N, C-alpha and C positions, 0 to 999 in steps of 0.2 A: 491221712496224714502220720498219726501213729501205727496203723496197721501194716503200712509200707516198710517201717524201719527195719523190723524182725527179719522181711524178705532180702533183705538189700544186705545183709551183713550174715546170714546163716542160708542154710541151705535151705531149699519150697522142701514140705511134703508133700505135695500133692502136686498135681496136674496146671503149668500156666496158661494163658492162653501168649500171643507173638508180644500182644501189648503192655501184661503183665512182665512178661519177662524184662525188655524192653525198662520196666522203670524199675524193675529190682535190679538191675545191674549198673544204672545207666550211674548211682554215685561212683562205686568201683573204675567203671568205662565212661565217661563225659559223653565219646565219640559216637558210643553203640544208638543205633537207630531198627527200627521194623525194616527198614529197606538194603540194612545190614545184615542183618539175620536173613533175610528171605536169599539176598546171593550168599550167601554160606548154607543156604538149603540149596540153590542152583548148583553150585559147586560139588552137591554130595557129601559135606561134612556134615551137616546136620540133617534125620530122618526125625521129625516130631508125626507124632498120631497123626493122623484126620476124622472129624468127626462126618459124620453122612452127611453135614451141610457143609462139607468142606472146611472150615477151621481147622486152624493148627494148634496143638495139643501139646505142650513140652513138659515131661516129666520129668523128677530131679536129674536123674541121672542123662535126658538130654541138657535140661540149663547145667551142671557141672562138664561138659563136655565143651559147651560154647562157652565156659569162663576159662579153661581150657584153651580152647584157641584164641580168646581173644588175649590173653596173657604171656602166650606164645608170640603172638604179633607184637607186643605193644613192648615185651621186654626183651624179646630173643630178636626181632625183627626178620621173623621167620615165614617166606611168603606160604602159600597156601599148600603150594604142591606139596614144600618139606612137611608141612603141619601134619598134611594128609598121610605121609608117612612115617611120620611119629605116632600118630594115631593110631595105622595098624600094626605097626610093630608094636602093641603095646605098653608104650608109654604113658603110667597112671599118672591121675590128675594130683593127686597126691606130690609128683616130682615137680609140679608149677603153681601151687598152692601157695606161695606164699606173696602175695602182692609185693610190688616193688615199685617205688617212685616213679611219676612217668619222667624219661629224659635222664635218667641217674646214667654220667656219665661211665660209671664202670660195667654197664649193662650195655652198650653202644661195640660193634664187633668192629676189628680195625679189618679195613681196607686197603690193600695195597694194591701197587702197581703190577704187580707181580702177574699174568693172569694162568689162570688153573683150567684148559681147558674154555670151552664156549660158554659165555655169562647166559642166563636166563634174562626173556624179555619179557616185559610186562606190559596190557593194553592200560588204556587212562582209567576204564573202570576196575582195573584190577588196582594199580598205582591206589586210587581216592578209599578202594576197601581196605586196604589192605593198609594204610599210612593215615587213615583219618583228617587227610588233607579232602577241601573240595575241588572241584574242576578248576574252577574261577580261582584259586590262589594257581594251580598247576601253571593255567595259563599267564599267571602273572608272575612267575617261576621263570615262564620260557622268555617270557617279554624284556624281563629284565636278564636275560643270558645266565640263570640263576640254574637252569635245569635244561637242556639240549636231550626232547626228543628226537627219535629218527626218526621219517617214514618209509611204511612198511605195506605196500599195496595204497591201500587210499585211510589208513590209520597210520599212529603215531605210536610207538612202541619206546619203553624206558625200562636198559638193562639194570642190574643189581644197583650201581652204583649210582642213581639217576635214583631212582626208589627209595633210598636213603636219603637221598638229599630234600625231597619232600619231606620224608617223616621227620627229617632234625625240623627244615621251616615248618611246617606244619604244628612242630611244640613253640619254637619262637610265634609263632601268629596268635597264639593263645595270651602272649603279652603284648598284640597289638603290634609285634612287630614284621612291615609287609615287605613284598620282594622289593622296593625301593631302598630300605634300610638294608638289605644285605647285596646289594652294589659293595660295600667295603670291602666284604669278604671274596669275590670275584674278584676285585681287583689285587688283594693282599693273593690270593691261589696266584691269579695270573702272573705276579711277579718274582713270587717263589718258584712258580714251574720255569721262568726264564733264567733264573738266578741258576737251578739245578740243572739247567740242560745246560747252561754253559759252561759249568763245571764239568761236566760228561759230555760234552757235546763230540769230541774226535772219536772219545772210545765207540760211545751211541749209532756212531756213523762207519763203526770198522767194517772190515769184510773178514775180519776174523770170523765166525760166530760165537765162539768161546768168549771172545775177550768182547764182543755182543754182550753175552747171555752177563759176563760178569759187571760189566758196568749197567744194565736193568735191576740186577741186585742191589749193587752201590747205592742207587737212584730211591730205591727200597727203601733201604737203611737210612738215605739222608734225609728223604721226607719224612718219616720215624721219627727224628732229632730235628728237624726246626716242628714240624708240628709241639716236637716236647719244650722245643725252647719257647714258641710263641705261645704255650700256655702259662707256662712259669712266668711271662714277662708279663698276660694279661692279668695272673693271680697277684703280683707285684703289685700291679697299676689299680687293682679291686682293693687292697685291702687299703689304700690309701683312703676310703671313699667310707672304710669303718672305724 
């Protein structure tokens, strides 16, 4: 028991097996697993040395690279293809070497209604690997209308917004919050969207492209304002509990 503590808190000084790596990082990354590490290797993000018997051996640099990948996923919500680009461009591990608390609101990227080019799509395997959610949780979220995957051939794919919804739901699931409980957020979002659509309905349906563009920008701003208002109301109510 005591021999594992230094590994979890300090950089290893010798090569480790994949099982030892998983145990070494589990305190910082509770969702890590051997299958997830193998998946990252399949995605060409990790290249551990192999023994003659085929066993993987991870050097200290391999472990540090894995820690960087996991932190970029957790703290910056970056997809693997972007993480690959970040590492290829020379982003140093020290740039992300300060662990942040999971689900810190300050690390969440603001998602806007303005579309800037075509969004990337992700398979179920990619979503579960990048968010830490189980396939069962994703299915439950779909059953309750929290997540809406789209059929692409014989597979279901998810855009970036859906992926981040799964990520947030996975964090709440750690506290026992399931898809059934999240229906209140789904209902609230539907009502807010209907209100904003009512405010800007005529402009959004205008034949004038400039007016439609201005309406979409206004919609984005209104969404930010209503989100902030909802946050303030929640904080006010929660203060009554303490």
